[in-house]
N, C-alpha and C positions, 0 to 999 in steps of 0.2 A: 747641408743637413747634418745635424749633430747626432751622434749615437750616445744614448744614455748608458752609463756603466751599471752593471749589476753588482752591487756590493753585497756584503754579507747581510746587512740589515734588510735590504730589499728582498733578498732571497729568503730570509727568515720570515718576513711578513707574507711573502707569497706562499711559502710552505704552510704557515698557520692558516692562511686563507683557504688553501686546498683542503687541509684537515677539517676546518670548520664546514666547508661545503660537503665533504664526505659525511660528516656527522649529521648534517641537516638532511642530506639525501637519505641516509639510513632512517632517520626519524620520520621523514615524509613517507618512506616505504612502509614503515610500521603503521603509520596513521592510515594510509591507503588500504592496507590489509584489514585493519579494524573497521574502516568504513564499508568495505566490501562485505564483511561478515554482517554488519548491521543492516545493510541493504538487503542481503539475502534473507535475514530474519524478517524484515519488514515485508518482503515479497511473499514469504510463507504465510505471514499473518494476513496480508491482504487477500491471498488466495483462499484462506480459510473463511474469512469474512464474506467473500464473494459466494463461496459454496453455501454458507449459511443463509445469505440473502436469497440465493436461488431456491433453497429448500423452503424458506418462508414464503417466497412468491408462489411456489407450487401449492403450499398449504392454504395460502390466501385465496388462490384461484378455486380450490376445492370448496372452501367455505362460502365463497360467492355463489358457486353453483348450487350448494345446498340451500342457501338463503333464497335464491331464485325459485328453487323447487318448493320450499316451504311457502313462499308467497303465492305461487300458483295453486298449491293445495289449499291454502287459506281462502283464496278467491273462489275456488270450486265449492268449498264448504259453505262460505257465506252466500254464494249464489244459490246453492241448494236450500239453505235455511230460509233465506228471504223469498225464494221462489215458492217454497211450501207454505210459508206464512201468508202469502198473498192469495193463495187459492182457497 
């Protein structure tokens, strides 16, 4: 088994490679931090939209109840009017 010698060129290339890896790791760390902030912002926006949808659902349910009440009242009025007209 032969042992490869570590000459200055090879050590220089290795050092450059380590430096480049360090730069890339730092860059990736910054990118990850930015992505975390973006995700946190999106979560806040999604929560606000969900709250808004919940509020709209509540308002919609109230409107549906009011419409049902109006329908029932209209039926009573029509029943009364048509009941009186036939007599």
